[in-house]
ZAMIDREN-292375 format. One record per residue: x, y, z of N, C-alpha, C in turn; residue number from 0. Coordinates in steps of 0.05 Angstrom, whole numbers. Example, Ala and Ser with C-alpha at 12.3 -4.5 7.8 and 13.67 -1.06 7.14 Angstrom:
<rs>
(r (264 -114 156) (246 -90 156) (264 -66 156) 0) (r (257 -45 142) (273 -21 143) (258 1 157) 1) 
</rs>
This chain:
<rs>
(r (-1278 76 -1283) (-1283 65 -1258) (-1291 90 -1244) 0) (r (-1314 85 -1228) (-1324 103 -1209) (-1301 98 -1183) 1) (r (-1311 114 -1167) (-1291 121 -1141) (-1310 102 -1121) 2) (r (-1295 98 -1105) (-1302 73 -1076) (-1325 90 -1071) 3) (r (-1344 76 -1051) (-1373 88 -1053) (-1369 93 -1018) 4) (r (-1355 87 -1001) (-1365 88 -980) (-1343 120 -968) 5) (r (-1358 135 -950) (-1347 162 -934) (-1335 156 -917) 6) (r (-1325 132 -906) (-1316 131 -882) (-1289 139 -875) 7) (r (-1278 148 -897) (-1248 152 -895) (-1228 172 -905) 8) (r (-1255 198 -908) (-1250 223 -918) (-1239 246 -909) 9) (r (-1242 240 -879) (-1234 258 -857) (-1208 253 -848) 10) (r (-1185 258 -870) (-1152 255 -867) (-1142 278 -873) 11) (r (-1126 293 -855) (-1106 320 -863) (-1097 319 -880) 12) (r (-1094 308 -907) (-1078 311 -931) (-1090 330 -945) 13) (r (-1076 337 -970) (-1089 359 -995) (-1105 327 -1010) 14) (r (-1111 345 -1038) (-1120 330 -1056) (-1116 303 -1063) 15) (r (-1135 298 -1066) (-1132 259 -1070) (-1121 261 -1105) 16) (r (-1123 276 -1119) (-1122 272 -1147) (-1087 278 -1146) 17) (r (-1078 302 -1135) (-1051 311 -1137) (-1031 285 -1125) 18) (r (-1041 274 -1099) (-1023 255 -1087) (-1011 269 -1073) 19) (r (-1007 297 -1066) (-993 305 -1048) (-1004 304 -1016) 20) (r (-981 307 -994) (-976 294 -976) (-970 323 -959) 21) (r (-989 319 -935) (-977 345 -919) (-957 341 -900) 22) (r (-946 365 -895) (-919 361 -881) (-919 369 -854) 23) (r (-921 356 -832) (-917 358 -802) (-884 362 -796) 24) (r (-887 386 -782) (-863 393 -776) (-859 384 -749) 25) (r (-835 376 -743) (-819 362 -723) (-833 368 -691) 26) (r (-831 403 -702) (-845 413 -669) (-873 413 -659) 27) (r (-888 395 -680) (-916 382 -669) (-910 355 -662) 28) (r (-893 347 -658) (-884 319 -657) (-865 322 -626) 29) (r (-881 299 -607) (-859 299 -579) (-831 284 -574) 30) (r (-820 288 -597) (-791 271 -602) (-781 265 -586) 31) (r (-770 283 -570) (-757 272 -542) (-762 255 -525) 32) (r (-791 255 -523) (-797 228 -509) (-804 200 -529) 33) (r (-794 210 -548) (-808 176 -572) (-804 157 -558) 34) (r (-811 130 -565) (-805 95 -561) (-800 89 -583) 35) (r (-784 80 -590) (-781 54 -605) (-793 33 -605) 36) (r (-815 25 -622) (-827 1 -626) (-822 -17 -644) 37) (r (-806 -9 -666) (-797 -29 -678) (-770 -20 -699) 38) (r (-757 -38 -708) (-737 -32 -728) (-734 -55 -752) 39) (r (-730 -44 -770) (-715 -58 -795) (-694 -46 -807) 40) (r (-693 -68 -829) (-659 -62 -846) (-651 -31 -850) 41) (r (-680 -15 -855) (-678 5 -863) (-686 32 -850) 42) (r (-695 24 -826) (-705 47 -805) (-716 39 -786) 43) (r (-726 46 -775) (-738 41 -745) (-768 56 -748) 44) (r (-778 48 -722) (-811 57 -718) (-815 65 -698) 45) (r (-821 91 -688) (-832 102 -660) (-855 115 -652) 46) (r (-863 108 -629) (-889 120 -619) (-888 146 -610) 47) (r (-899 167 -609) (-893 192 -601) (-920 203 -604) 48) (r (-920 227 -582) (-948 245 -584) (-954 266 -598) 49) (r (-973 267 -613) (-972 285 -639) (-990 315 -627) 50) (r (-980 335 -626) (-1001 360 -617) (-1015 361 -632) 51) (r (-1010 361 -655) (-1028 364 -679) (-1060 346 -686) 52) (r (-1053 323 -680) (-1062 301 -678) (-1081 304 -651) 53) (r (-1069 307 -631) (-1069 306 -605) (-1076 279 -596) 54) (r (-1058 261 -602) (-1055 234 -600) (-1035 214 -604) 55) (r (-1032 194 -599) (-1005 182 -604) (-1002 178 -625) 56) (r (-981 173 -641) (-980 169 -676) (-955 151 -681) 57) (r (-957 137 -695) (-931 116 -706) (-910 133 -726) 58) (r (-890 132 -722) (-871 149 -740) (-850 129 -757) 59) (r (-854 125 -776) (-834 113 -793) (-807 125 -799) 60) (r (-782 121 -788) (-761 129 -797) (-740 121 -811) 61) (r (-731 128 -841) (-711 121 -851) (-678 127 -842) 62) (r (-669 102 -838) (-643 108 -824) (-622 104 -841) 63) (r (-626 89 -867) (-609 87 -876) (-595 101 -905) 64) (r (-571 98 -917) (-561 118 -931) (-570 103 -969) 65) (r (-579 77 -963) (-580 59 -986) (-599 68 -1001) 66) (r (-587 77 -1033) (-601 84 -1058) (-628 73 -1048) 67) (r (-639 47 -1055) (-659 39 -1063) (-674 36 -1042) 68) (r (-671 42 -1018) (-682 41 -986) (-694 67 -989) 69) (r (-685 84 -1001) (-694 116 -1009) (-717 112 -1024) 70) (r (-708 103 -1051) (-735 99 -1072) (-756 88 -1059) 71) (r (-755 57 -1048) (-776 48 -1034) (-795 70 -1019) 72) (r (-781 84 -996) (-789 101 -983) (-808 115 -994) 73) (r (-800 138 -1017) (-808 152 -1034) (-832 146 -1040) 74) (r (-833 117 -1055) (-852 100 -1067) (-875 100 -1038) 75) (r (-872 89 -1027) (-889 76 -1002) (-903 109 -994) 76) (r (-894 129 -990) (-902 158 -994) (-926 167 -1014) 77) (r (-913 155 -1035) (-933 167 -1061) (-957 142 -1061) 78) (r (-953 127 -1058) (-981 101 -1054) (-997 109 -1035) 79) (r (-986 110 -1012) (-1004 119 -982) (-1018 142 -991) 80) (r (-1013 169 -1004) (-1018 191 -1001) (-1051 189 -1022) 81) (r (-1051 168 -1035) (-1073 169 -1051) (-1092 151 -1036) 82) (r (-1090 133 -1023) (-1111 114 -1008) (-1127 127 -995) 83) (r (-1148 113 -997) (-1175 119 -979) (-1191 91 -980) 84) (r (-1186 87 -956) (-1213 59 -950) (-1207 51 -923) 85) (r (-1226 51 -912) (-1221 37 -879) (-1211 13 -869) 86) (r (-1197 -3 -898) (-1183 -20 -882) (-1151 -25 -890) 87) (r (-1142 5 -897) (-1116 9 -909) (-1108 23 -887) 88) (r (-1083 30 -881) (-1077 53 -864) (-1070 71 -878) 89) (r (-1090 92 -860) (-1082 119 -880) (-1054 137 -866) 90) (r (-1042 157 -884) (-1017 165 -871) (-1035 191 -865) 91) (r (-1018 203 -850) (-1021 221 -838) (-1008 258 -848) 92) (r (-980 245 -851) (-967 264 -865) (-948 261 -867) 93) (r (-919 271 -874) (-891 258 -873) (-870 289 -861) 94) (r (-854 281 -853) (-823 304 -844) (-798 298 -864) 95) (r (-797 318 -879) (-767 308 -893) (-745 329 -879) 96) (r (-744 333 -856) (-724 348 -853) (-708 327 -834) 97) (r (-676 326 -841) (-657 313 -833) (-661 276 -848) 98) (r (-675 264 -834) (-686 235 -834) (-712 238 -844) 99) (r (-713 224 -868) (-746 216 -878) (-763 209 -865) 100) (r (-792 217 -850) (-802 204 -839) (-835 204 -846) 101) (r (-847 182 -835) (-875 175 -854) (-892 175 -821) 102) (r (-914 189 -817) (-928 198 -805) (-947 174 -802) 103) (r (-963 154 -780) (-995 144 -787) (-997 142 -760) 104) (r (-1026 141 -764) (-1045 131 -738) (-1026 107 -716) 105) (r (-1023 106 -690) (-1016 88 -677) (-1037 63 -674) 106) (r (-1028 46 -678) (-1048 20 -682) (-1041 -10 -652) 107) (r (-1054 -21 -650) (-1053 -40 -627) (-1032 -57 -625) 108) (r (-1028 -60 -651) (-1007 -86 -661) (-1007 -100 -682) 109) (r (-998 -112 -693) (-994 -128 -725) (-1010 -145 -718) 110) (r (-1020 -160 -739) (-1042 -180 -729) (-1031 -208 -731) 111) (r (-1009 -204 -733) (-990 -229 -729) (-987 -231 -698) 112) (r (-981 -216 -686) (-973 -211 -658) (-995 -214 -644) 113) (r (-1021 -202 -656) (-1048 -201 -646) (-1060 -228 -636) 114) (r (-1056 -240 -663) (-1070 -269 -657) (-1050 -280 -642) 115) (r (-1029 -281 -646) (-1015 -304 -628) (-1015 -299 -597) 116) (r (-1025 -269 -588) (-1035 -269 -562) (-1058 -270 -553) 117) (r (-1081 -285 -573) (-1108 -282 -564) (-1112 -302 -545) 118) (r (-1125 -298 -522) (-1132 -321 -504) (-1157 -337 -510) 119) (r (-1178 -319 -523) (-1206 -334 -527) (-1212 -331 -564) 120) (r (-1195 -347 -582) (-1200 -339 -609) (-1230 -343 -615) 121) (r (-1239 -326 -624) (-1262 -330 -644) (-1258 -338 -679) 122) (r (-1268 -353 -687) (-1270 -366 -720) (-1283 -342 -727) 123) (r (-1303 -332 -716) (-1318 -299 -735) (-1306 -282 -735) 124) (r (-1282 -278 -720) (-1263 -251 -723) (-1246 -259 -744) 125) (r (-1226 -287 -747) (-1210 -294 -765) (-1231 -297 -798) 126) (r (-1260 -302 -803) (-1274 -296 -826) (-1278 -259 -829) 127) (r (-1276 -251 -806) (-1287 -222 -818) (-1260 -213 -814) 128) (r (-1232 -214 -816) (-1207 -202 -819) (-1207 -204 -844) 129) (r (-1211 -234 -858) (-1205 -240 -882) (-1214 -222 -902) 130) (r (-1252 -225 -899) (-1263 -201 -906) (-1253 -178 -918) 131) (r (-1244 -169 -891) (-1233 -138 -892) (-1204 -140 -911) 132) (r (-1189 -163 -910) (-1173 -158 -922) (-1175 -157 -952) 133) (r (-1185 -181 -954) (-1200 -186 -986) (-1218 -153 -991) 134) (r (-1230 -140 -979) (-1235 -111 -992) (-1220 -95 -986) 135) (r (-1201 -92 -973) (-1179 -71 -984) (-1164 -80 -1012) 136) (r (-1159 -107 -1004) (-1140 -113 -1033) (-1162 -104 -1063) 137) (r (-1186 -113 -1060) (-1207 -108 -1083) (-1200 -74 -1087) 138) (r (-1195 -55 -1071) (-1197 -30 -1071) (-1161 -20 -1080) 139) (r (-1151 -32 -1072) (-1116 -35 -1077) (-1117 -44 -1109) 140) (r (-1129 -62 -1116) (-1122 -68 -1142) (-1134 -55 -1166) 141) (r (-1164 -42 -1158) (-1182 -28 -1178) (-1158 -7 -1176) 142) (r (-1138 6 -1159) (-1124 27 -1167) (-1094 16 -1182) 143) (r (-1096 -8 -1191) (-1073 -20 -1207) (-1055 -31 -1177) 144) (r (-1051 -22 -1158) (-1038 -22 -1140) (-1026 -51 -1130) 145) (r (-1008 -63 -1132) (-1000 -89 -1124) (-984 -94 -1097) 146) (r (-992 -112 -1076) (-971 -98 -1052) (-949 -108 -1052) 147) (r (-951 -129 -1063) (-920 -146 -1063) (-906 -161 -1036) 148) (r (-928 -160 -1017) (-917 -166 -992) (-943 -167 -966) 149) (r (-960 -173 -975) (-987 -187 -960) (-984 -210 -935) 150) (r (-977 -203 -921) (-975 -223 -893) (-991 -215 -867) 151) (r (-991 -233 -847) (-1001 -226 -825) (-989 -196 -808) 152) (r (-962 -200 -816) (-942 -182 -801) (-951 -152 -810) 153) (r (-956 -155 -832) (-964 -126 -856) (-990 -116 -851) 154) (r (-1005 -120 -829) (-1036 -117 -828) (-1030 -112 -797) 155) (r (-1041 -81 -797) (-1047 -78 -764) (-1069 -72 -752) 156) (r (-1077 -81 -732) (-1099 -82 -716) (-1108 -62 -704) 157) (r (-1127 -40 -718) (-1143 -21 -706) (-1150 -27 -681) 158) (r (-1175 -49 -683) (-1187 -51 -651) (-1197 -75 -658) 159) (r (-1209 -91 -637) (-1208 -123 -638) (-1234 -129 -669) 160) (r (-1240 -112 -679) (-1259 -117 -703) (-1251 -107 -718) 161) (r (-1242 -92 -729) (-1218 -77 -751) (-1190 -81 -764) 162) (r (-1183 -85 -781) (-1156 -88 -779) (-1155 -76 -809) 163) (r (-1122 -66 -816) (-1119 -47 -837) (-1091 -58 -851) 164) (r (-1099 -60 -883) (-1073 -70 -891) (-1046 -49 -889) 165) (r (-1028 -52 -887) (-1004 -29 -882) (-982 -34 -898) 166) (r (-958 -22 -892) (-934 -38 -905) (-927 -34 -935) 167) (r (-934 -6 -939) (-932 -7 -980) (-898 -8 -984) 168) (r (-880 -13 -973) (-850 -2 -974) (-843 -30 -1006) 169) (r (-855 -46 -1013) (-856 -63 -1033) (-873 -53 -1055) 170) (r (-895 -42 -1053) (-918 -43 -1072) (-911 -30 -1093) 171) (r (-925 -34 -1111) (-918 -13 -1136) (-949 -16 -1162) 172) (r (-939 8 -1175) (-964 13 -1195) (-962 -8 -1211) 173) (r (-976 -19 -1224) (-976 -40 -1250) (-962 -22 -1273) 174) (r (-949 -37 -1287) (-933 -27 -1315) (-918 -6 -1302) 175) (r (-910 4 -1283) (-887 22 -1280) (-861 2 -1271) 176) (r (-863 -20 -1285) (-833 -33 -1275) (-826 -45 -1246) 177) (r (-844 -51 -1232) (-838 -57 -1201) (-828 -82 -1201) 178) (r (-800 -82 -1189) (-787 -112 -1190) (-802 -125 -1165) 179) (r (-800 -159 -1175) (-810 -174 -1160) (-802 -170 -1128) 180) (r (-814 -180 -1112) (-801 -177 -1078) (-822 -194 -1066) 181) (r (-812 -196 -1043) (-837 -198 -1019) (-825 -220 -996) 182) (r (-838 -236 -981) (-831 -253 -961) (-836 -280 -978) 183) (r (-808 -295 -968) (-796 -320 -979) (-826 -330 -981) 184) (r (-832 -342 -946) (-861 -363 -960) (-886 -346 -958) 185) (r (-886 -328 -970) (-910 -315 -981) (-905 -313 -1010) 186) (r (-890 -310 -1028) (-885 -307 -1050) (-893 -337 -1063) 187) (r (-913 -323 -1086) (-915 -345 -1108) (-903 -359 -1122) 188) (r (-902 -385 -1138) (-886 -406 -1147) (-872 -383 -1170) 189) (r (-887 -368 -1184) (-873 -352 -1211) (-853 -341 -1208) 190) (r (-860 -324 -1180) (-841 -308 -1172) (-807 -317 -1167) 191) (r (-811 -341 -1152) (-784 -362 -1139) (-774 -365 -1163) 192) (r (-793 -377 -1184) (-780 -380 -1207) (-754 -368 -1227) 193) (r (-768 -345 -1223) (-746 -317 -1236) (-730 -310 -1213) 194) (r (-729 -308 -1185) (-713 -301 -1169) (-688 -320 -1164) 195) (r (-695 -339 -1167) (-669 -365 -1157) (-651 -367 -1182) 196) (r (-662 -350 -1208) (-643 -351 -1230) (-640 -372 -1246) 197) (r (-614 -396 -1227) (-610 -424 -1242) (-631 -445 -1233) 198) (r (-663 -431 -1225) (-686 -451 -1220) (-685 -473 -1242) 199) (r (-682 -466 -1257) (-689 -489 -1283) (-667 -511 -1292) 200) (r (-649 -506 -1273) (-633 -533 -1275) (-642 -551 -1250) 201) (r (-652 -539 -1235) (-659 -560 -1215) (-672 -590 -1224) 202) (r (-667 -611 -1208) (-683 -639 -1218) (-713 -636 -1216) 203) (r (-717 -616 -1192) (-750 -618 -1191) (-767 -598 -1210) 204) (r (-754 -579 -1224) (-758 -564 -1241) (-764 -577 -1265) 205) (r (-734 -597 -1272) (-739 -617 -1297) (-757 -633 -1295) 206) (r (-771 -645 -1267) (-789 -666 -1269) (-812 -658 -1275) 207) (r (-816 -629 -1274) (-847 -607 -1277) (-852 -601 -1302) 208) (r (-830 -615 -1322) (-828 -598 -1347) (-824 -568 -1349) 209) (r (-807 -557 -1331) (-805 -530 -1327) (-775 -523 -1334) 210) (r (-766 -535 -1343) (-737 -531 -1354) (-734 -512 -1371) 211) (r (-748 -519 -1393) (-747 -502 -1419) (-761 -482 -1412) 212) (r (-778 -473 -1390) (-786 -447 -1397) (-768 -425 -1386) 213) (r (-775 -399 -1394) (-758 -378 -1395) (-767 -364 -1365) 214) (r (-746 -362 -1351) (-754 -345 -1324) (-747 -321 -1321) 215) (r (-761 -306 -1353) (-765 -282 -1357) (-785 -270 -1351) 216) (r (-796 -300 -1359) (-832 -294 -1374) (-845 -278 -1348) 217) (r (-847 -285 -1325) (-850 -263 -1302) (-836 -238 -1296) 218) (r (-846 -218 -1309) (-822 -194 -1304) (-830 -176 -1279) 219) (r (-853 -168 -1271) (-857 -157 -1252) (-885 -169 -1244) 220) (r (-882 -156 -1212) (-913 -161 -1189) (-934 -160 -1210) 221) (r (-953 -184 -1196) (-982 -178 -1209) (-1003 -185 -1187) 222) (r (-1020 -177 -1198) (-1048 -180 -1176) (-1052 -214 -1171) 223) (r (-1049 -229 -1190) (-1044 -260 -1185) (-1031 -263 -1156) 224) (r (-1004 -251 -1164) (-983 -264 -1139) (-991 -253 -1108) 225) (r (-1008 -224 -1106) (-1020 -219 -1085) (-1039 -238 -1077) 226) (r (-1057 -255 -1091) (-1070 -270 -1091) (-1061 -298 -1082) 227) (r (-1038 -300 -1088) (-1024 -325 -1070) (-1014 -319 -1046) 228) (r (-1001 -295 -1038) (-1006 -280 -1015) (-1012 -286 -996) 229) (r (-1049 -278 -1007) (-1070 -276 -988) (-1078 -306 -978) 230) (r (-1071 -320 -994) (-1077 -354 -989) (-1064 -364 -966) 231) (r (-1036 -353 -960) (-1016 -363 -944) (-1019 -343 -917) 232) (r (-1030 -313 -919) (-1041 -298 -910) (-1071 -311 -883) 233) (r (-1088 -318 -900) (-1107 -335 -890) (-1100 -353 -879) 234) (r (-1084 -371 -882) (-1071 -393 -861) (-1058 -387 -836) 235) (r (-1045 -365 -838) (-1035 -352 -824) (-1056 -343 -800) 236) (r (-1079 -334 -806) (-1098 -330 -790) (-1111 -345 -773) 237) (r (-1115 -367 -791) (-1129 -391 -787) (-1122 -406 -765) 238) (r (-1092 -409 -763) (-1068 -419 -750) (-1058 -397 -724) 239) (r (-1076 -378 -718) (-1064 -353 -698) (-1032 -354 -698) 240) (r (-1024 -356 -723) (-999 -347 -727) (-981 -357 -709) 241) (r (-985 -380 -705) (-967 -401 -685) (-946 -415 -693) 242) (r (-945 -418 -719) (-929 -437 -739) (-916 -415 -758) 243) (r (-892 -414 -771) (-886 -409 -792) (-888 -434 -816) 244) (r (-906 -411 -841) (-910 -433 -855) (-882 -444 -873) 245) (r (-900 -465 -885) (-873 -494 -892) (-851 -494 -868) 246) (r (-861 -492 -845) (-837 -501 -824) (-828 -522 -827) 247) (r (-847 -541 -837) (-836 -573 -835) (-813 -576 -862) 248) (r (-808 -560 -869) (-788 -560 -894) (-757 -546 -887) 249) (r (-759 -532 -866) (-736 -511 -855) (-724 -496 -892) 250) (r (-749 -479 -902) (-740 -468 -919) (-723 -447 -909) 251) (r (-699 -438 -928) (-675 -425 -922) (-670 -409 -944) 252) (r (-683 -414 -977) (-676 -399 -996) (-698 -400 -1013) 253) (r (-694 -386 -1032) (-721 -388 -1053) (-714 -413 -1074) 254) (r (-694 -420 -1073) (-693 -448 -1090) (-713 -465 -1074) 255) (r (-696 -474 -1054) (-714 -488 -1032) (-739 -492 -1030) 256) (r (-750 -456 -1032) (-784 -462 -1028) (-791 -460 -1052) 257) (r (-780 -458 -1085) (-792 -467 -1094) (-797 -492 -1111) 258) (r (-771 -511 -1099) (-768 -543 -1109) (-798 -553 -1087) 259) (r (-801 -541 -1066) (-823 -546 -1045) (-846 -544 -1067) 260) (r (-852 -521 -1071) (-877 -523 -1085) (-882 -530 -1108) 261) (r (-859 -538 -1129) (-862 -549 -1152) (-872 -578 -1148) 262) (r (-858 -585 -1130) (-861 -616 -1125) (-893 -624 -1115) 263) (r (-907 -602 -1111) (-937 -599 -1108) (-942 -598 -1083) 264) (r (-924 -593 -1066) (-934 -587 -1031) (-949 -560 -1027) 265) (r (-957 -560 -1013) (-981 -537 -1002) (-981 -540 -973) 266) (r (-996 -517 -960) (-997 -517 -934) (-1017 -528 -928) 267) (r (-1020 -548 -905) (-1031 -565 -886) (-1061 -548 -885) 268) (r (-1082 -566 -882) (-1113 -547 -877) (-1110 -548 -845) 269) (r (-1108 -517 -835) (-1116 -516 -807) (-1142 -522 -798) 270) (r (-1132 -531 -768) (-1166 -549 -757) (-1182 -533 -758) 271) (r (-1179 -503 -754) (-1201 -479 -760) (-1218 -482 -783) 272) (r (-1205 -498 -800) (-1219 -496 -831) (-1227 -526 -837) 273) (r (-1229 -545 -815) (-1237 -573 -819) (-1273 -574 -823) 274) (r (-1282 -562 -819) (-1314 -558 -831) (-1319 -536 -855) 275) (r (-1305 -528 -861) (-1307 -506 -875) (-1292 -514 -906) 276) (r (-1300 -530 -916) (-1293 -541 -939) (-1293 -526 -962) 277) (r (-1314 -510 -963) (-1315 -491 -991) (-1294 -456 -989) 278) (r (-1291 -455 -967) (-1267 -433 -959) (-1241 -446 -966) 279) (r (-1232 -471 -956) (-1211 -487 -961) (-1201 -491 -983) 280) (r (-1221 -498 -998) (-1222 -508 -1030) (-1214 -476 -1039) 281) (r (-1224 -449 -1028) (-1215 -427 -1039) (-1197 -422 -1042) 282) (r (-1176 -428 -1015) (-1155 -418 -1009) (-1138 -433 -1023) 283) (r (-1141 -460 -1028) (-1121 -478 -1038) (-1117 -468 -1070) 284) (r (-1143 -458 -1087) (-1149 -448 -1109) (-1124 -424 -1109) 285) (r (-1118 -411 -1092) (-1098 -382 -1085) (-1064 -394 -1094) 286) (r (-1064 -423 -1091) (-1043 -427 -1094) (-1030 -444 -1121) 287) (r (-1051 -444 -1142) (-1049 -452 -1168) (-1028 -450 -1172) 288) (r (-1011 -470 -1199) (-988 -464 -1211) (-1000 -447 -1231) 289) (r (-1021 -446 -1239) (-1025 -429 -1265) (-1033 -404 -1254) 290) (r (-1021 -381 -1248) (-1033 -353 -1240) (-1066 -352 -1248) 291) (r (-1072 -360 -1277) (-1093 -343 -1286) (-1116 -370 -1274) 292) (r (-1109 -385 -1264) (-1135 -400 -1256) (-1134 -388 -1218) 293) (r (-1126 -375 -1208) (-1129 -367 -1183) (-1151 -347 -1177) 294) (r (-1168 -350 -1158) (-1188 -327 -1154) (-1184 -301 -1154) 295) (r (-1204 -289 -1160) (-1196 -254 -1160) (-1212 -252 -1127) 296) (r (-1198 -230 -1119) (-1201 -219 -1091) (-1235 -212 -1092) 297) (r (-1255 -210 -1105) (-1277 -203 -1118) (-1287 -236 -1104) 298) (r (-1276 -254 -1115) (-1300 -278 -1112) (-1278 -292 -1082) 299) (r (-1258 -282 -1072) (-1242 -286 -1043) (-1268 -269 -1019) 300) (r (-1266 -245 -1025) (-1288 -231 -1011) (-1318 -241 -1012) 301) (r (-1325 -247 -1036) (-1356 -265 -1028) (-1359 -290 -1014) 302) (r (-1335 -308 -1023) (-1336 -332 -1003) (-1332 -328 -970) 303) (r (-1313 -316 -964) (-1314 -305 -930) (-1335 -289 -925) 304) (r (-1348 -268 -941) (-1373 -245 -934) (-1396 -265 -927) 305) (r (-1401 -286 -942) (-1427 -291 -941) (-1419 -321 -916) 306) (r (-1405 -322 -907) (-1404 -335 -877) (-1406 -313 -854) 307) (r (-1411 -292 -856) (-1417 -269 -838) (-1445 -265 -829) 308) (r (-1454 -259 -812) (-1490 -252 -800) (-1498 -233 -828) 309) (r (-1487 -220 -826) (-1489 -196 -843) (-1476 -191 -867) 310) (r (-1484 -198 -889) (-1475 -203 -915) (-1472 -179 -931) 311) (r (-1446 -160 -949) (-1448 -148 -961) (-1439 -153 -986) 312) (r (-1458 -157 -1007) (-1448 -171 -1032) (-1429 -148 -1044) 313) (r (-1405 -158 -1060) (-1380 -145 -1073) (-1393 -122 -1087) 314) (r (-1411 -127 -1099) (-1428 -106 -1117) (-1431 -75 -1100) 315) (r (-1436 -85 -1077) (-1443 -61 -1062) (-1415 -44 -1052) 316) (r (-1391 -52 -1059) (-1367 -45 -1053) (-1355 -24 -1076) 317) (r (-1369 -28 -1101) (-1356 -19 -1125) (-1377 -11 -1143) 318) (r (-1389 11 -1158) (-1410 10 -1173) (-1403 6 -1208) 319) (r (-1390 -25 -1206) (-1373 -37 -1224) (-1391 -63 -1233) 320) (r (-1403 -69 -1260) (-1407 -93 -1269) (-1388 -122 -1260) 321) (r (-1398 -135 -1238) (-1385 -165 -1239) (-1391 -188 -1265) 322) (r (-1367 -207 -1273) (-1372 -213 -1289) (-1384 -252 -1272) 323) (r (-1395 -271 -1281) (-1403 -288 -1265) (-1388 -301 -1239) 324) (r (-1364 -304 -1263) (-1340 -324 -1246) (-1330 -300 -1220) 325) (r (-1335 -275 -1220) (-1325 -259 -1196) (-1346 -265 -1176) 326) (r (-1368 -272 -1181) (-1388 -270 -1158) (-1390 -299 -1146) 327) 
</rs>
């Protein structure tokens, strides 16, 4: 497969793309004493501070947990991010392994969920453009056999009012590397939930749907089709301005409950901003197909959304690879 054609993202202070090596950034180049915490998770914190080397503010993700799995995920995120070159994927500027592990990335305005929820004058054209850019980024990631595993508005960063970046590769994995299934409950596809719930085949909803006899080990690792499902939920978030939680009316508090809601046929309701976009909404609904093989590819989703923009760039121009008829 030939490399991605755009050259807008080659000027990053990393070593060779082939080896996937990262640039080590010394703590002396960061104004760490004046850092400000801007985020906190289960295994670490995110700070903003000034980088003397970059001569600008940067974001620093610091791992504070001693949990072995957390360290594995952190290293995995480093390894994956250092191979990526795409205008809609957050670049990594470097790492620092002194004392606590740190990943240094550009500082962005906010995550997409926060940005959308605070918009005073939302424009539907912006939502379509964001959906195009996410699809574009996912085409790129999947071409490298990288599964994101946790695609959602909260894991997308706003670079400026016109551009976003897919970020947070803590759960991402390389296909065929035995990566475990993970993700956010409301964004996980039905087949992941079926596996993770363990005893899900015993539920009445599963039996009613004829699923009780199916092996819960059928899906053993994350898939591209799983990312497509998550994109459908993410698009719903975008077109509802992230003002509500997906499936909030069901009071979801467990994987079993989420699975039962989905296996009974319930899906996200059509947002008001999709009311006169039947073709697009149909594409989104197809992302939630019970059969993963019936879901659209990101090539198809890109084309669906991109045709709504004033300037349409065919997916064939993104990659120098032939597309089958059902992908355009």
